[in-house]
N, C-alpha and C positions, 0 to 999 in steps of 0.2 A: 504494500500500500504506500503510495507517495506521501511525502510529508504533508501535514495539515496546512502548512503555509501556502501550499499550491492547490488546496481544495477548492473546487468550483464545479459548476455544471453548465452545459450549453443552454443559452437562453433562446427561447422560442424554437426549441428543437422540433422538427417535423411539421412546422406550421408554415403554410403558404398563404398568400393574399392577406398579409398582416394589415394592409390598408383598410380592410373591411372592419377590423377591430376598432380602428379609429373612427370610422363612420358610425358604428354602433355606439361608441363611447360618446360622441357628440350628440347623437339622438337621445341617449339616456340623459345627458346633461340638460338638453333642451326640455325634456319631460320633467326632469327634476326642477329646473328653473321656473317652468310654468306653474308647477304645483306650489313652490315656495312663494311665488308672486301672489297666487290666489290666497294662500294662508296669510301673508303679510297684509294684503288688502283687506282681508276679513278683520284683522286686528285694527288696521288704520281707520276703518269706518266708525270706530268707537269715538266717543267724546273725549276731550282732554281730561287728564287727571287733575284733581284739585290741587295737588302738590307736584311740582316738577321733580324728577329724579335728581339726586345730588350724591355727594360722597362717592365719586367714581372709583377711587382707590379701594374702598371697602367692597364695592360691588364687584370689582375685578377679582378680589380675593375670594368672594363667595362663588363667582363663576368658576374659577380654577379649582376651588375646593370640591364643587359638585361634579365637575368634569373628571378630575383625576382621582379624587378620593371617594367620590360617590357617597358622601356623608348621609344624605337623606335616604338613599336607596338601601344603605347598609343597616337601617333601623328596623328591618322587617324579618329577621331570622332566616327561615328556609328560603323564601324568595330572594333574599339578598345574596345568598350563596350562589344560586344558579345564575342570577343576573350578573354578578361580578365575574363568574367563570366565563360567561359569554362575552361580556363587555371588554374585559382586559385582554382576553385571548384574541378578540376581534381586532383590538388595537395592534397587537403583535403582527397579525396577518396583513393589516393595512400598511403598516410600516415596511414589512418585508416586500410587499407588492410595489410600494413606492421606490424602494432601493433598486429592485429589478427594472422598473420602468425607467428610472434615471440612467441606469447603466446601459440598457438597450437603446433608448432614444438618443443618448449622447453618441453612441457608436454609429447608429444608422443615419442620424441627421447631421451630426457635426464631425463624424469620423474620429471621435475621441475614445481612447481606451482608458476609462477611469479605474478599472479593476476594483470597483466597489464590492462586487459580489464574488469575492475571492479571499482565500486564506481564512484568517480567524473571523472576519466579518461574515463570511459564508458559513463557517462552522456555527457561529452564534445563531444566525437567522434560520439556518436549516433546522437545527435542533429545536429552537424556540417555536418555529412555525409548526413543526411536527407535533410538539406538545400542545400548542395552542388549539390545533384542530381537534385533538382528543378531548381537551377540556370543554370546548364548545359543544361537542356531541354529548358529553356528560351533562352539561348545563341544559341542553335541549331535552335530554331524557328526564332530568329532574323536573323541568317545567311541564313536560307532557304528563308525567306521573301525577303531579299536583292537579293539573287541569282536567285530566280524563280518568284518573283512578281515585284519588282522595276526594276530588271535586268539592272544595270548600264552597259553602253557600254564598259567600261574598264575592266569588269570582265568576262572572258571567262567561259562558262559552259561546263564541261566534265562529262562523266559517273563517273569517279573517284571521282569528287567533291561530287556528290550525294551519292555515296557509303560510303564515309568518314563520312558524316553527319548521314547516317542511322546506321553505325556501332556504333558510339558514342551513339546515341539515343537508339539503341538496348541494349547496355550494361546497361544503366541506367534503362530503363523500365523493363527489366528482373530482375534486382536487386530489384526493388520495388515489383515486383510480387512474388519473392522468399520470401521477408520479409513479405509480406501480407499473404502468405500461412502459413508461420511459426507461425505467430500470430493467424491466424484463426484456425489452427489445434492443436497447442501446447499451445496456450495461452501465455500471457506475462504480468506479474504484472506491468511492467514499459513501457507498450505500449504507454503511453503518451509521452515518449521520442522519439517515432517513429511515428509522426502524419501522414506522407505520407504512411508509411507501414500499419498503422492502417486503413487508408482510403481504401487501396487496399484490406485489409482483409475483408472489407464489401462485396466485390465482391464474396468472397468464403464462405459466411455465409451459413450454412446448408450442406456444402460439407462433405461427410463421411470421417472418419479418413484415411481409406485405399486409397481412391481416392485422398484425399488431399496430403498424403505423396508421392504417385506416381507422381502426377503433380508437387509437390515441388521439388522432386529429378530431374525430367526431366528438369524443368526450371533452377534449380541450375547448372546442367551440361551445358545447353545452355548458361547461363550467363558466366560460366567459359570458355567455348570454345570461346565465343565472346571476352572476356578479353584477353585470351592467344593469340587468333588470332590477336588482336590489337597489342600486343607486337611483334608478328612475322612479321607483315606487315609494321612496322614503317620504316625500311630502304628502302622499296620497293614502298612507296607511299608518298604523301605530308606530312604524319606524320613525315617524316625524319627531317622536319624543327625543331622539338623539340630538336634535337641534333645538327644538322648542323648550325642552325642560331646562337646559342651561340658560337659554334666553330668559325664561321666566324667573329663574334663580337670580339672574343679573338684575332684573327689575323688581325683585321681591321687596317686600316691606322691610325697611331698616329700623323704623321706629319701634318702640315697645309694642308687644302684641296687644296689650290692653289699651293702647291709644288709638281711638277711632278717628278717621277723617271726617270733617264736618264743615258745613257752612255756618256762618254766624246768622242764626235764624232772625234775630232782630233786624240786622242790616238787610237781610234778604227780603223781609217783608216791607221794609221802608222803600226799597228800590224796585219792587215788583207790584204790579197792579192786578187785582182780581184773579181771573182764571190762569194767568201766566205764572202764578207762584208754583214752583216745583221743589219739593223736598223729598229726598230719598229716591228710590227706584221704583217706577211703576211700569214702564214699558221697555221692551227689549232694546229699542233704539236709543235708550238713555244710558246704556252701559258704556263705561269708559273703555279705551283701548286695552287697558290692563285687565279689566274684568272680562273682556272678550278673549284675551289671551288665556286667562285662567280657564274659561269654559272650553276653549279649543284644545288645550293640551292634556286634558284629563284622559287617561288611558284605561279608565274603569278597572284599575287593579284591585279595588275592593278593600284596600288597607284602611280607609276612613271608616268603612262599615264595621270592620273588625273591632274598632275601639270606641265606636259611637254608642253612648248609653241609651239614646232614644231607639236605636236599631236593636240593641240587646233586649230592650223592654218590649218592642213590638216590631217584628221583622217584616211586617206587611204594610208599613206606612212610611214613616219618615226615614230617609238616609241622606247623608251628605252627598253621596254619589248621585242620587236621584235629584237632589237640589240642583247640582251642576248640569246634569244631563237634560233635565226638563227645561231649564232656562235656555240652554244652548239650542234645544229643539225649537223653542219659541223664537229665538233669534234667527235661526236658519230659515224658518218659515217667513219671517219678516223680510230677511235679505232676498229671498227668492222673489217676493212681490216687488222689491226694489222701489217701493213708493209709487208705482204706476197707478194704483188705486188707493188713494189716501185713506178712504173710509175703511176699506178692507185691511189695509196695512195697519191702521190703528187698532183694529179689532184683534188681528193676529199678534200684535206686539204686546198686548196686555199680558203681564206675567201671572199675577194672582187671578184665578178664575179661568185661566187658559193652560198655563204650565202645571198648576196644581190648585187645590181648593184653598179657601181662606184660612183653614185651621193648620195647614201643613207647616208653615214657617214657625208656628208657635210651639212645636214639639222639640225644637232645638234647645239644648241647655247652654249654648255658647261656651261650652267647657274647653274648647280648643283642641280636643284630642285629635280631630280630623286634620287640623292644620299642623299639629305636631308630627304626624306620621306621613303626611302626603309627600311622595317623592318629587312632585312637581311644584311644591311650595304654593299651592292654591290657597287663597284666602277665603275659605267658605264663610266664615263668620262675618267678615267685613261686608260681603255681598248681601248676606241674609239680613244684617242690621239695616242696610239701606232700604231693603224691602219693608221691614218692620216700620221704619220711620214714615214711609209713604202711607202704609196702611193706617197708622195711628193719626198722623197729622193731616193728611190729605183725604183719605178715604173714610176716616172715622170708624175703622173696624178694628176690634181687638176682642179677646175673650172677656166675657162678662166679669169674671173675678178679677182679672187684671185691671179692667176699667174701674172697678170699685176701689181697688187699692190705690190707684192713681188719683181718684177723686178725694180720698182721705188724705193723700199726700198734699194735694193742692190746698186743702182746708187747714191742715195742721202743720205742714212743713215736713211731714214724714208719713209713711204709709201704715203706721201702727195705731196712733191714738193722740189724745190731747197733750199739748206741751206740759201741762200742769202735772201729768203723771210722772214725767221725768224729773221735773224740778222738785217735786215733793220727795221723790226717792233720794235725790242727791242730798237734800237737806237732812233727811233721816240718816243716810249713810255717812254724813259729815265729810263728803268729798269736797276738797277745796275748789272754788271757782275762780278762774283767772279773769279779771275784768280788763277792759281796754286800757292800754298803757302800762299794764303790769308785766313783770318779768318772771319767768320760771326756767328751769333747766329742761323739763319735759312737759309738753302740752299733750295731755291724753285725750285722744279722740275716741269716745266710747263706742259710737255706732248705735243705730236705732234698735236693732234686735236685742242687744244687750240692755239698752236703757229702758226699753218698754216691756220686756218680757221678764217678769219676776223670777222665773226659773233660770234666767241667764245672768241675773244681778251678781251672782257669785263670781263670775268671770271678772267683772269690773272690780269688785271689792278685793279679789285676790291679787289682781294686778296692782292695785293701790297698796295693798299690804306689802307686796314685794318691793315696791319703790320706797315705802317708808322704812323697810328693813335695811335698804341700801343707803338710806340717808339722802335720797334724791328729792329736790324741791320740784314739786309737780302741781298740776291743776288741770281743770277741764273748762270748757267754754260755757257750760251751764245752759241757760236758755238760748244762747247764741248758736249753739250747735244744733243745726237742723240736719236732715238727712243729707248725706254727701251727694246724692243725686243718682246713685247707681241704679235703683229700681226703675226710675224714669228713663235713664239712659239705655238700659238693657231691654226695656219693653217698648222702645221706639218713641217715647215722648221726649224728643230732643229739645223742644222749646222749654219744657219744664226743667230739664236737666241743665240747660245753659243758664237759665235764670238762677237756679240754685247755686251753680258753680261760681258765677260772678259775685253773688251775695256772700257766699261762704269764704271766698278768697279774700274779700275785703275785710271780713270780720277776723279772719286769721291774721291778717297783716297788722291788725290793731294790737296784737299781743307780741311780746318778745320772747322767743324760746329757741333752744338749740335743736331739740328733737321733737318731731310730731309723731307720737306713738299711737298705734291703733292695733286692736286685736282682730279686726275684721278684714279678711283678704280683699273683699269687694271695696271697702273704704280705702284700703291700702292702694289698690290699683288706681282708683279715681284720684286720690290725693297725690300720688306720685306721678302717674302717667297722663292724666287728663287735665288736672288743674293748671299745669304749666301753660296750656293753651290759653288760659284766662289770666295769666300773670302770676300764678301761684307757684313759686319755686320753694319747696320746703324739704327739709331732711326727714323723710318719712321712714319709719322703722316699724316692722311688725313685732308684736310682743313675743313671738317665738325666738326671734333673733335677739331681742333685748334680754330675755330671761337667760338664754344660752350664754350671752356675753357676761352677765352678772355672775353666773356660776363659774365661768372660766377665770374671772378676776378674783374670785374668792369672796365676793360680797354676799353671795347666797351659797349655803352649804347644805344640800339635802342630806338628812341624817336618818330619816325613817321611811320605810317602805315595806310593802308586802311582797311575798314571793309570787308575783303575778306574771302572766304571759301577755305582753302588750303587742298591739299592732298600731302603726301610725297611719291614719287616713290622710293622704295629701290633698288638701283643698285645691280645686282646679285653679282658682285665681291667685293662689299663693305658689303652687308648684309650677304647673305648665306656663302660667302667665308671667311669673316673676323669677322662675328657676330657683326658688328657695325650697330645698328638700331636706337639708341636713340639720338645721338648728333644732327642730323638735325632736329628732332622733337622738341628737347629742344630749338633750335634756333628759330623755327617757333613760339613756345609758348612764346618766349620773344618779339616777334614783337607786338607792340600795335594794338589792335582791331582784331588780327588774330584769326580765328576760324579753328582749325585743325580737319579734319575728316579722315576717313580711307577708302581705297578701299577694294574690296572683297579679292584680293590677296595682302598680306602685310607681312612685316618682313620676316620670314623664308620661307614663301610661296609666296613671291612677284613674279610677272610675269615679265619675261625678256622683255626689250624694243624691242628686235628683232635684235639688233646689235651684240650680243655675238657670240662667235665661229667664228669670222672673217666675219660675215654677214654685217658689216658696209661696207666692201670692195667688197661684192658680193651680187647680188640679184637673188636668185634662185626662180623663179616665180612658186610657187606651193601653192595653198590654200590662205587663208586670211592673210593679213599682221599682224604680231604680234603686231607691234606698234599701229595699229588701235584697236586691241582688248584691249590693255592697256588703251588707251585714252578713249574708251567707258566705261571702268570701272571707270575712274576718273569722267566722265560725269554723270554716274549713281549714284555716290556718292554725286552729287550736287556741285562739286568743280568748281571754276572759275580760280583757279591757281594750277598748278602742280609744286611742288618744287622737284628738284632732286640734286644729288651731283656727277654727272658724265656728262661730255660733250657729250659723245656718246649717252647717254640716252636723254639728252636735244635735241640733233639734231633729233633723231628718233621721239620723241614725238612732236616736233614742226612740222615735216613733216606731221604727222598724223592729227594735228589740221587743217592743210590746206586741206588735202585729205578728211576729214570728215566735212569740212565747220564749224568747231568750233572756228576758229582763231579770230573771232570777239567777242566771248563770253568767251573764255578761253585763258590762257597764260601759258608758261613754263618758269621757272626761276631757276637759280642755287642758292644754299643756301648762297654762298658768296655774290652774287649780291643782294639777298634779304636783307642781313644784311647791306651791304654798302649803299643801297638805304634808309634804315631806319634811318641812322645817320643824314641825312639832309632833310629838307622839300622838298616835290616834286616840280619840276619845273613847272611853269604855262605857 
């Protein structure tokens, strides 16, 4: 065997009329270009975004991360494995093909002998491409097994899906057959570098030279047509995600997940007359170019459904995938009409009532699980919130219970009850009130559910006890603290939310404080991520973080605890929205005799308690209760105590303990109360 430094193989062996390949290549490129043009035009027909893209360096970093590291794709377990096998192996084959193309074209067109495909470069690419082909076939087999054998209910099967897998497999198998025929007919002193091709060569042992060359040329052209056909169909099939997913990642939302885009409703009303007022999203032609892109790049992978609490509760109604698919269908129908018949176009473009019924959008918990796992970085929640805003403010439609809660909010400044209920309790509990112009280290934002529900008062008094124990000067807003606005915000009453936000920001600015502390993840999100749009820039801290830091500093020293088995329930608006997962777990770990275990859905894939999206204030009776599903997960983990850091979650989980008859063997406790109870011996 000659030395490896001389290793190579003949390029385009046994192939004549090579010019035909270039003709087919340019035809494939033309079909590809036309398809991409149609896609881009589909996106460009959308309206302008409220905010222009910025921070290009960060966007480039995200683009490169998603292309080369496949970060979002790798969040899906089994599918991530076969996707990465196919993707990275395909990259190897494409690079190998480019090297061969450069070497051959330089020699034929320019008369240059680059010797790129020779020696150790040839050794590397020969071995790498052989291995890549096998890995692609393994990936295809895994994908086919999942799609046609295990058949997850969240993965829809279409003819296109099967053809896509067959096309990729066809390219690889014909490539190996061509390689095997070349080795069998022409020989190859370096055949050891092509073990798979050599194995295929055994199939053609004894084939005559003429028959072998004829079959080789036929298979080579079949392989070429399949490869060029793959290029041509990219924009017309699911293969488009190779280009559209990185593009959508590049233009993805950079601001915090909990910060919604919005128009100033007050200014909008002042500048608009009568029927011209538009708020939110009503018709398909009102979608922005980015929303159109979101709709267009969904590949129906089903990952959003796998983690959606509404889908888990009722698999026959709401799903994030259906939200996207139905809006897109409405948009496609509108675009087909192209405005030729304005009356018909307007009818087709209406989303609610055409794409889905009036109740559909209210089943979303806005928990963000779909956004967390989507490999295309589609903003399901952002689009849904735009529809809710239009339904509430323009159409005047919303669930009756939600409307009742918002009317209470408009009357009392919160959706729970009279302001006097809170002020009387604050006076009885002797919690200090910070008046305008006064100064404290920590301003404690109590939150409505804790302030107005006597069963939740313990959370606030325990937080105050902990701060007193640490010698911290603190206080609350008292009667000046109204609802932060989240119930109105999440239920689409954007006007009420903006009025609240502007008022509360001004009242907060009248006090001087270093830290704005809250125990409610929903308040936390609004105070930290939404209020800056209204001039409110505060150092917002969640009480789970605060308690953990006090324990680490030695200001709090848990000394008493029972030998219990704890699970921590990650609240959606604290975990997925803020990426705060560890503080509460660290607190539990600091409790003597505590044993921490984990539920099936945890951290970024935590399951909503069922109260999100305004569902604490409305009970849409469809399917199983989500809070019951969550408590069953805690029970399955063997826990006797569920710890959480959200009063809404605590309420929902406590209800489920009673509904499931677990209340005698399990309990739910807030992380602040858990800490406060550990500082003193249990009462006998």
